[in-house]
Structures are given as structure tokens and as C-alpha cells.
C-alpha positions as CSV (number, residue, x, y, z in Angstrom):
1,M,-6.8,-6.1,11.2
2,T,-6.2,-5.0,7.6
3,D,-3.1,-5.5,5.4
4,M,-3.1,-2.7,2.9
5,H,-0.4,-4.0,0.6
6,T,0.0,-7.6,-0.5
7,H,1.0,-9.7,-3.5
8,I,-1.2,-12.7,-2.7
9,L,-2.9,-13.3,-6.0
10,P,-1.3,-16.2,-7.8
11,G,0.5,-16.0,-11.1
12,I,0.0,-12.4,-11.9
13,D,3.2,-10.7,-10.8
14,D,6.3,-11.5,-8.7
15,G,4.2,-12.6,-5.7
16,A,2.6,-15.9,-5.1
17,S,3.3,-18.2,-8.1
18,T,0.6,-20.8,-7.3
19,E,-2.8,-21.1,-5.9
20,E,-1.4,-23.2,-3.0
21,E,1.2,-20.5,-2.1
22,A,-1.5,-17.8,-2.3
23,I,-3.8,-19.7,0.1
24,L,-0.8,-20.3,2.4
25,L,-0.1,-16.6,2.5
26,T,-3.7,-15.9,3.5
27,E,-3.4,-18.6,6.2
28,Y,-0.3,-16.8,7.5
29,L,-2.3,-13.6,7.7
30,H,-5.3,-15.3,9.3
31,H,-3.0,-16.8,12.0
32,Q,-1.8,-13.2,12.7
33,K,-5.5,-12.1,13.2
34,V,-5.6,-10.2,9.8
35,T,-9.2,-10.3,8.6
36,T,-8.8,-8.3,5.4
37,A,-6.1,-8.1,2.8
38,V,-6.0,-5.6,-0.1
39,C,-4.6,-7.4,-3.1
40,T,-2.2,-5.1,-4.9
41,P,-0.5,-6.9,-7.8
42,H,2.0,-4.8,-9.7
43,F,0.6,-3.0,-12.7
44,Y,3.3,-1.6,-15.1
45,P,1.5,0.5,-17.8
46,M,4.5,0.4,-20.1
47,E,4.5,-3.5,-20.1
48,M,0.8,-4.6,-20.0
49,A,-2.5,-3.4,-21.3
50,L,-4.9,-2.3,-18.6
51,E,-7.6,-4.7,-19.9
52,E,-5.2,-7.7,-19.8
53,F,-4.2,-6.8,-16.2
54,I,-7.9,-6.6,-15.1
55,R,-8.6,-9.9,-16.7
56,K,-5.7,-11.6,-15.1
57,R,-6.5,-10.1,-11.7
58,T,-10.1,-11.3,-11.9
59,E,-9.0,-14.8,-12.8
60,A,-6.5,-14.8,-9.9
61,M,-9.2,-13.5,-7.5
62,E,-11.5,-16.4,-8.5
63,R,-8.7,-18.9,-7.7
64,V,-8.5,-17.8,-4.1
65,S,-12.1,-17.1,-3.5
66,H,-12.2,-19.8,-0.8
67,S,-9.7,-17.8,1.4
68,K,-10.4,-17.6,5.1
69,I,-9.9,-13.8,5.0
70,R,-11.6,-11.1,2.9
71,L,-9.6,-10.2,-0.2
72,V,-10.2,-6.9,-1.9
73,P,-9.0,-6.4,-5.5
74,A,-6.7,-3.4,-6.2
75,S,-3.3,-2.8,-7.7
76,E,0.1,-1.3,-7.0
77,T,0.4,0.9,-10.0
78,Y,3.7,2.1,-11.3
79,L,3.8,5.8,-11.9
80,H,4.8,6.2,-15.6
81,R,3.7,8.5,-18.4
82,F,2.0,5.6,-20.2
83,L,-0.5,5.5,-17.4
84,F,-2.0,8.7,-18.6
85,F,-2.9,7.3,-22.0
86,H,-5.9,5.8,-20.2
87,N,-9.1,7.8,-19.7
88,D,-10.3,5.8,-16.7
89,L,-8.0,4.5,-14.0
90,S,-10.8,3.4,-11.6
91,P,-10.4,-0.3,-12.3
92,L,-6.9,0.0,-10.7
93,C,-8.2,1.5,-7.5
94,I,-9.1,-0.4,-4.4
95,E,-12.5,-1.9,-5.2
96,N,-15.4,0.5,-5.0
97,T,-13.2,3.5,-3.9
98,N,-11.0,6.1,-5.6
99,Y,-7.9,5.2,-3.6
100,L,-4.9,4.0,-5.7
101,L,-1.7,2.4,-4.4
102,V,1.0,4.1,-6.4
103,E,4.6,3.0,-6.8
104,F,7.4,5.4,-7.6
105,P,10.3,4.6,-9.8
106,D,13.6,4.0,-8.0
107,M,15.0,7.4,-7.1
108,K,18.0,9.1,-5.6
109,V,16.4,12.6,-5.8
110,W,12.8,13.8,-5.9
111,T,11.7,15.2,-9.3
112,D,9.0,17.8,-10.2
113,T,7.7,15.3,-12.7
114,L,6.5,13.0,-9.9
115,M,4.7,15.8,-8.3
116,E,3.0,16.8,-11.6
117,E,1.9,13.3,-12.2
118,L,0.4,13.0,-8.7
119,D,-1.3,16.2,-9.2
120,K,-2.8,14.9,-12.5
121,L,-4.1,11.8,-10.7
122,I,-5.8,13.9,-8.2
123,G,-7.1,16.8,-10.3
124,Y,-8.0,15.0,-13.6
125,Y,-8.8,11.5,-12.5
126,N,-10.2,12.3,-9.1
127,I,-8.0,9.7,-7.5
128,I,-6.5,9.7,-4.0
129,P,-3.0,8.4,-4.3
130,I,-1.6,6.1,-1.6
131,I,2.2,6.3,-1.9
132,A,3.4,2.7,-1.5
133,H,6.2,1.7,0.9
134,I,7.6,5.2,1.7
135,D,10.3,3.6,3.8
136,R,12.0,2.6,0.5
137,Y,12.5,6.1,-0.8
138,K,15.4,7.9,0.9
139,P,14.5,11.3,-0.6
140,L,11.2,11.1,1.2
141,L,12.4,9.7,4.5
142,R,15.0,12.5,4.7
143,N,12.5,15.3,3.9
144,K,9.6,15.8,6.2
145,K,8.7,19.0,4.4
146,L,8.2,17.0,1.2
147,L,6.1,14.4,3.1
148,R,3.9,17.2,4.4
149,K,3.6,18.6,0.9
150,L,2.4,15.2,-0.4
151,K,-0.1,14.9,2.4
152,N,-1.4,18.5,2.1
153,M,-2.0,17.9,-1.6
154,G,-4.2,14.9,-0.9
155,C,-1.9,11.9,-0.9
156,L,-1.8,9.2,1.7
157,L,1.3,7.4,2.8
158,Q,1.8,3.7,3.3
159,M,4.7,2.1,5.1
160,N,5.8,-1.5,5.1
161,T,5.6,-3.3,8.4
162,T,9.1,-4.6,7.9
163,A,10.4,-1.0,8.4
164,V,9.7,-1.2,12.2
165,L,11.5,-4.5,12.4
166,K,14.8,-3.6,10.7
167,A,17.5,-2.0,12.8
168,D,18.5,0.6,10.2
169,T,14.9,1.9,9.7
170,K,13.1,1.1,13.0
171,R,13.7,4.4,14.9
172,K,12.9,6.6,11.8
173,A,9.8,4.5,11.0
174,L,8.3,4.7,14.5
175,K,8.9,8.4,14.6
176,L,7.1,9.0,11.3
177,I,4.2,6.8,12.5
178,E,4.0,8.6,15.9
179,D,4.1,12.0,14.2
180,G,1.2,11.2,11.9
181,Y,3.0,11.0,8.6
182,V,2.1,7.4,8.0
183,D,-1.6,6.7,7.2
184,V,-1.6,2.9,6.7
185,L,0.6,-0.1,6.9
186,G,1.0,-3.1,4.6
187,S,3.2,-6.3,4.8
188,D,4.0,-6.1,1.1
189,C,4.2,-9.9,1.3
190,H,5.2,-11.8,-1.9
191,N,5.9,-15.4,-0.8
192,I,6.4,-17.6,2.2
193,S,10.2,-18.2,1.9
194,Y,11.8,-14.8,2.0
195,R,9.0,-12.1,1.9
196,P,6.3,-13.5,4.2
197,P,3.6,-11.3,5.7
198,V,4.7,-9.9,9.1
199,I,1.9,-8.1,10.8
200,A,1.7,-9.4,14.3
201,E,5.3,-8.6,15.2
202,A,5.0,-5.1,13.8
203,R,1.9,-4.6,15.8
204,R,3.7,-5.7,19.0
205,I,6.5,-3.3,18.4
206,I,4.3,-0.3,17.5
207,V,2.1,-0.8,20.5
208,E,5.0,-1.4,22.8
209,K,6.9,1.7,21.6
210,S,4.0,4.1,20.6
211,G,0.9,2.8,22.3
212,D,-2.4,1.2,21.4
213,A,-3.9,4.5,20.1
214,I,-1.3,4.8,17.3
215,W,-2.0,1.2,16.1
216,D,-5.7,1.7,16.3
217,R,-5.5,4.9,14.2
218,L,-3.7,3.0,11.5
219,M,-6.2,0.3,11.4
220,Y,-9.1,2.8,11.6
221,N,-7.6,4.6,8.5
222,A,-7.4,1.3,6.6
223,D,-11.0,0.4,7.4
224,K,-12.2,3.8,6.3
225,I,-10.3,3.6,3.1
226,I,-11.8,0.3,2.2
227,N,-15.2,1.6,2.9
228,Q,-14.5,4.8,1.0
229,P,-14.7,7.9,3.4
230,V,-11.5,9.8,3.5
231,P,-9.5,9.1,6.7
232,D,-8.2,11.7,9.1
233,T,-4.6,12.5,7.8
234,V,-4.0,15.8,9.6
235,L,-0.4,15.9,10.9
236,E,0.0,15.9,14.6
237,H,3.4,17.5,14.4
238,S,5.1,19.8,11.9
239,E,8.6,18.8,12.6
């Protein structure tokens, strides 16, 4: 199994603070039969130089190189106008791919600016955006037409595994997964105490409610992303 969204790397963002905590997170994932974790530390282009971020990420990756699971360097990149000051964003993508996990600003309503910036990532930078934790953005969850528009323009959608565990989001999350809106899952784990990785329980719920084929599709997509070919993201339902 693959976890597409983690904050395992030590001392680089608000995730694991020490090497020991980082390794403990990987052991939690290993215990849940996760074999690969995409390491997606936060990158805020208005706060840190790209070169400094890459240096810190490289150093952090070296500190956890003895992990029991495969760790793939990437980022969770905050969508901000400063991002477009850079000519090359490939170092932020999942290693050896053109897939980029993208975080939106907190929003109450959707704005055309977000769509324009996504379009620039796709058209100018040849990047395939993976929209992080769509379960957090109410304007997206309430608007399937907008979700379809994002997918049709070339974006992929990532949901946090906790969305199928919480009473207030479980039903909606499972429906979006079943209908093909969600391409990949991630634990978005940050630490052991209050944001641990929860993959096994999410798998149990999804398989129980939606079937093995749905889970297998999510894992297949994750595997294909890491190995570069574009996954099948055609919607199964229009409503």
C-alpha cells in the first residue's frame, strides 16, 4: 500500500520534529502494511527560498534513509503567486515525475484566481496538480460540477483517510470515492500523538462499504503516479 501524503521528514515543517519520531511514524505505517510513503513537507513560496527547501528536504531524507518502508521525496506546495517567480518547479514534484501535491489557501468560496494558477501549472510548467486533502475545502465538497471541472482540466484529487473515519464527513467521502472523484488517498500524518497515520482502518471501512475494487483502484493510481504514467481518472458518474 502507498500513503500519498505524509509529513514524516524530521525538522522541516510542522510534522515530525525529530529523527526518532520520523522513524516511529514509518514503523506505524509499516505495521499497517504500507510499503511506500510519499514525503510531502510543506513548501510555502512566500516564506522560504526553493533552494533552501530542497536542501532541507535532502538532509531530512538522509536522516531517515534506514526506514523500513520506501520513502519518496516530494512536497505539499502552497498555491501562491510567489510560486510563479520560479522557472522550474520540478524539484517540488514527486521524485522523477511531474505530479505536484498542491495545497489551496483556506477558502470560503472558490475563486477564478485558483483556477488560473492551476491552469498555469498545467500549461506553462507541464505539471499535473494533485489537489491535497479535498475533504477540507467545503466549496469543493459542495460542488461536484467544480470537482469535475478540475479533473477534466487535468488535476487529480487527494482525500485524507481520516475523512472516512469522521462522522461528519464519512458518508460524503465514501460517495465521492465510489463515484470516482477521488484519485488517491493520504494519511496526512504529522506526529504520533494527535495526527498519526491511519491507513488500515480507512481501508477496512472503504472495503466494507464500497468493495475491494474501489480500494484497489486507489492503490493502483498511487502506484502509477509514483512510476509516472497518468492514472485512469475518468469519472464513473456525472452526478
